[in-house]
N, C-alpha and C positions, 0 to 999 in steps of 0.2 A: 428545480428543487422540489416543487410539489408535483407528485406523479400524476394525479388526476383530481379534478375538481368535482368529480361525481362519486367517488368512493371515500368512505369515511371510516376511520379506525381509531382505536385507543392507541396511546403511546405509553408503553410500559418498558422500562429498562432499555430504552433506545430502539425498541422494535415496535412495528405497527401490528396491532392485535385485532383480529376480527372477533365478533361475538355471535352467539346463536340468535339472541334476541336483539331487535332493533326497534326504534320508534320513528314514526314519520314526522318530519319537521315541516310546518305549514308556513307558506308565504301569507302574511296577514292581509296583503292587498288583494289576493286572488282566492284565498282559502284552498290553494292547491299544495300538494306535497312537493317540496323541492329537493328533498334528500332524506336518507334514512341514517340515523345516528345509532351507533352501538350502545347497548345497555350493559354497563359494567356490573358484574356479579360481586358478591362478597369475596369470592376467590380472586377475582381480578384486583380488587382493592387490596387484599392481603399481599398479592404479588407486587403491586406497586409500592406499598409501604416497605416490603422487604427489600426491594431494589433501591428505594430512596435511602433506607437506613444503611444498607451496605455501601452505598456511594458516599454517604455523609462524611466519614473520617477523612478521606482523601480530598474531598471538595473543601471541607472546612480548613484543611491544612494549607491550602493555596493562599497566596497573598491577595490583598484587595485588588492589586493591579492585574493579576492573572484573571481573577473572576470578572473584573470590569472589562477586560479585553474581549472575553467571550460574550458578554452581554452586548457590547458594541457590535460584534459580528452578527449576533442574533438580530439586532435592530436593523442592520443593513440588509440582511436576508429578507426580513419582512418587507422592507421598502422596495426591494427588487420584485416582489410579488404583489405590490399594492393594488394594481388594477383588478387582478383576479380575486383578491381577498375582499376588496370593496364591493364588487359585484355580488359575491356570495353573501356578504353582510347585508346588503339591501334586500336580497331575496328572502333571507330568513328573519330579518328584523323589521323591514318595512320602510326604513328611513330613506329619504331621497339619496340618489347615488352620490351627488356632490357632498352631502353630509357624511356618507359612509367613507368616501375618500378622505375627507378631513379627519374622521375618527382614526383611520389607519395611520395617517401622517402624524396625528397627535400622539398615538401610541408609540410610534418610532421616536418622536421627540422625548416622550416621557422616559423611555428606556435609556436614551443617550444621556439625558441630563441626570437621571438617577444614578447612572454608572459613575458619575463624578464624585458622589458622596464618599466620605471616608470616616472611619472610627479608629482612633489611635489610643495607645496606652497613655493614661494620665497619671502623673506623679502627684499624689495628694499630700505627701509629707516627705521631707528629706532633711534629717538632722543628724547630729553626732550619734544618736542612739537608735533612731528609727527610720526605716524607709518603707513607704506604702505606695503601691501602685493600684490603679483601677483598670481592669481589662473588660472588654465586651466580647463575650463568647456566644457563638450561634446556638440556637435552641435544639436543632435536630431536623425533624421532618415537619414541613409546613403544608397545611391544606388551604388552598385559595379557592373560595367559593364565590362565583362571579354572577351578577344579575343579567337580565335580558335587555335592559335599556341601552347600555353602552358596553356590550360584552367584550370588546377588544380593549378599549381605552381603560376601563375600570380594572381589567385583569392586570394592566401594566402599572396600576397604582400599587400592586402587590408583588408581582413577579420579580422585578429587578431588586427591590429591597430585600426580599427573602433570599435570593441567590447571592447578592453582593455581600451580605452579612455572613455567608457561609453555610446557609441551610440548604437542604434539598427540598423538592417541591412536588406536590400533586395538585394540579389545576382541575377544577370541576366547573364547567359552564352550566348555565341554565338549560333545562330540557327543551325550552322554547327556542334557544339560539345557540346550539352547540357546534354548528358546522364550521364556522370560521375559526373558532378556538381549536378545534381538532386539527385543522390544517396548519395552524400556527404551531401546534404540538409536533407535527411532522417536521416542520422547519427546525424546531428546537432540537429534535433528535439528531440532526446532522451537525449541530454546533457543540452541544454540551456532552460531557462524558455520560455513558450509560447510567441510568438511574437518577441522575441529578434533576431532570425535568420530566415529569410524567403527566399525561392528560387522560382523565376519565370522564366520559359522559354517561348519563343514565336517566332513570326516571326519578320520581319523588323519593324513592327509598335510598338513593345514594348519598344524599346530603347527611341524613342522620347517621348513616354508617361511618361517614368520615368524621363527623363531630364526636362520635362515641368511640372511635377506634383508639385503643391504648397505645398504638405505635405512632400516632401523630401527636406532635408536641405543641402545635399552635394552629389555630384556625383564624384566618382573616376573611371576613364575610362582608359583602355589601348587599343590602336588600331591605326588606321590611322590618319594622320594629318588632312585630309579632314573631317573625322567624328568628330575629336576633335574640329574643328572650329565650326561645327554645334552645338555641345554640349555647348560650351561656349556661343554661341549666344542665345540658348534656356535658359540656366541658368541665363543669364543677366536679364531676365524679372522679376525675383523676387530675384535677387542677391544671387542665390544659390551658395554655395562654390563649387569649382571644383579642382580636381587634374587630370592632363592629362599627360599620358605617351604615346608619339606618335611615329611617324616614324623616321627612321634614314637612312643615307647613309654613314656609317662609313668608314673612311679611315684607311688603314693599311700602315705604312711607313717602308719599309725594308732598313736598313742602309747598306752601302757597307762592313762593317766589320762583318756582321752577319755570324754565323755558319749555313749554309744552311741545312746541314743534320740534325741538331738538331731542327730546327724550322719548317721544312716542315710539319710535322704531326700536331702540334698544330695550325699552320696557316691554313692548309686545313680545319680542323674542325671548326676553327674560321670563315671560309667562308661558309661552307656547312652544319654545324650542323642543324638538323631538316629540311634537304633539302633546306637550305637557308632561312627558314621561322622564322627568329629571328631578332628582331629589332636591337640588338647590334652585329649582325654578321658583319664581315668586308665585305664591298660591293664595295670598290674601293681599289685596291692593287697597291701601288706605290713602284716600285722596282728601285733601283739605276742602272743606265745604265751599270756600270762596271760589275755587277753580274746578269743582267737581263736574259740573255740566259741560264745560268746555273740554275738559280732559276726556270725558266719555265720548263726546262727539268726534274728537280727533282720533281716539283709539278705534272707534268703529270705522272711521274713514280709512284708516290704514288697514284694518282687518279685512276690509272688502277687497283689497288688492292682493291678498295672499291666497295662493291656490293649494288646495288639499287634493292629493291624488297618488297614484301608483308611483313608488320611488324610482322606477326605471324610466318614467316619463320626464324628459328634461325640464318641463315647465313646473313640475311639482315642487313645492316648498315645504309642505308638511305631509307626512305619510299617515298610515293607519295606526290605531292602537295595536300593540304588538301581538296580543293573544286574546283568545275568546273569553277567558276568565276575567281579564281586566276590562275588556270591551263591555261585557255584561254588567260589571260593577259600575262603570262610568255611565252607561245607559240608564241603569237603575237610579243613580244619583240625580240625573237630569229629570227622569220621570217623576221622582218623589218631589223634586223642587217645584215642578209644574203643578203637581197635585196639591201642594201646600200654598199655591197662589203666589209664588215668588215671581218678581218681574224680571224678564229677560231683556237686556239692552240690545243683544245681538246674537243671532244664530246664523252662521255662514252656510256655505254649500259644501257638499262632500259626495263622493260616489256612493251609490246605494248598495253595491255589492262589496264584499270585503269588510274588514273591521274598522271602517271609517266613521269618525265622529267629527262634525264640523266644529270650527272655532266657536265657542259659546261663552258669552259674558253675562253674568248675573248682576242686576242693578240693585245695590244696597240692600242685601238680604239681612234678616235678623242675625244677631251674633250667635245664636244657638242653632242655626240651620246647619245641616250636615255638610253643605257645600262650603261652609266657613270652618267648621271644627275638624273636618277630616281631610286627609291628604288624598285628593281625587286621583292623582297620577294619570291625568288625561287632559284633553283640551277644553276644560271648563274652569273659569276663574271668577270669583266674586269681586266686585268693586264696592268699597265701603267708605262712607263719609265719616270724617272726624272734625272736631272743632278745636281742641286744645292739644298741646304736645304731651301734657301729663296723661290725658285720656288715651291718646294713640299709643303711647309707650305701654300703658297698662293693658290695653287690648291686644297689642302685638305679643306681649309676654304671656297672655292668657292661653297657653297651649302646652300640651305635654311634650311638644317638640322644641328643639333649640339648635337647628342645624345652621341656618344662615338667615340673612336679612339684608335689605338694601334701603338706602335713603337717597332721595333725589331733590336737589335744590341748589341755589347759588350761595347760600350762607353756609360755608363750610364749618365754621365754628359751631353754629346751631346744629348742623347735621352730626358733627362729632359728639356734641353733648348728648344727643339722642342715642347715637351708637353706643356710647359708654353704658347706657342703661338697658340695652337690649340683651336678653339672656340667650345668646347664640354663640356658636363657635366662630363664625365669620360674619362681619358686617361690611358690605360694600357701600361706598358713597359715590354716586353718579356712575355706577357700573354695576354689573351683576354677573355672577357665575365665573369670575376670573379666578382660575386655579393655576398653581405652578408646582412642579416637582421639587422646588426649593423652599416652598412655604408650607408650614404645618396645616393640616386640615382635619377637623374632627368636630363632633357635635356635643352640645350640652343636653342635659335632661335625658329624654328617651330617644334622642337622635344619634346616640352612639356611645362607644366606649373605646378610648385610645385614639391614636393619631396616625394619619397616613401622610406620606410626603415628607421631604426634607430629612435632615440628619435625625431629627426627633422621631420620625417614622421609622428610620433605619434601626434606631435603638430598640424599637418594639419587637424586633426579630432577634434580640439578644438577651442573654443573662448578664448581670454584673458580677464580676469576680474580683475580690480584693486579695492582694498578696502583700503580706506584712513581713518585714525582716527586722528582727531584733539584732542590732549591730553591737550590743554590748558584749 
């Protein structure tokens, strides 16, 4: 189904389109170019919007069942190409191959489960004099802007809901990780009617062109809070609908009754999964002072067993930071922490070439340190002592972000009472990062706007229409 894993094109109106200009995509483990992605022009975007708008009426008129069936076919086609897609994903993103394979499998799962959602007409009133119905109608053309940390999976948070609800689609991957998404766009062109699913890659100019385009009715974006604010500002010019899944500085709260040996491994991966490049990773670890020293020792003991390396090497468990900009940001954060005299509990080992940063744990830094207040989005995490539950709740909430949080301990009622007071969209108890296509996901404060996943997320791709009948 995929013609070549070495040639990359846009997908516009069901056709593969080459461009004059391309950008080199760098493998962050080797700093070598692994492919050249097309750079879409304003004209390419206009053509994609025109195709999507032309395809919209017929696509919207199809039943949920018809649209769902094509989404399931799409999922199966991706699954048939899982090995090739996962290898390409590792080359451009850097994550270990086993994690890339898991991401492709999760994307397939997300498509299939999301295809089961339905919206039906609701009768709000039925009397002798009045009949009122509520309908959910698709918005039109949706722009899906996808980040570089999980370029395939996070695309599938958006794609099936946009299509299932009757919208047509333009998918834009990050310039750092466009290749796998472009190949998936090729697959989509063999499944969906022309114009329903379009894929455009480009440079930093493409995103603003999409968010400002008058022919696009909604933008769904996953990425930084700073960029999310710019998208909301741009969308306001024509009241374009937006869903924004943005940054997080999630707190993990370790209660004094926790079984340290049992939780060290899941907490470690809750901190450092994907080399810390996960919006819902634990980024501030609050440990009760009674168990702090033992917890630190056990965490370091486990961290020493984890290997950082090239994602194509079978032994690698963590890969590089994905791009040079983020690499320099995290390196600067570590450098400043050292210059300010912060204590480092652990610095692991990592290859010297490529964008590798070792697992780094900071020991009880001050509350105003950048490593505490900012979302590092890399493999560096602070451990922080606390004494009372009131104190730790206040400190956990002392952030502009409110995406997620986790609580670890045996006393579930205590954990739940703390969870009730955390200002976040999701709180996990004795787990972290568990998401589902059937459960709503969104952030509080500056961590986002709107909901992804579940029927609630599906409604975000629709307008509400009321039909009233006067029966008198």
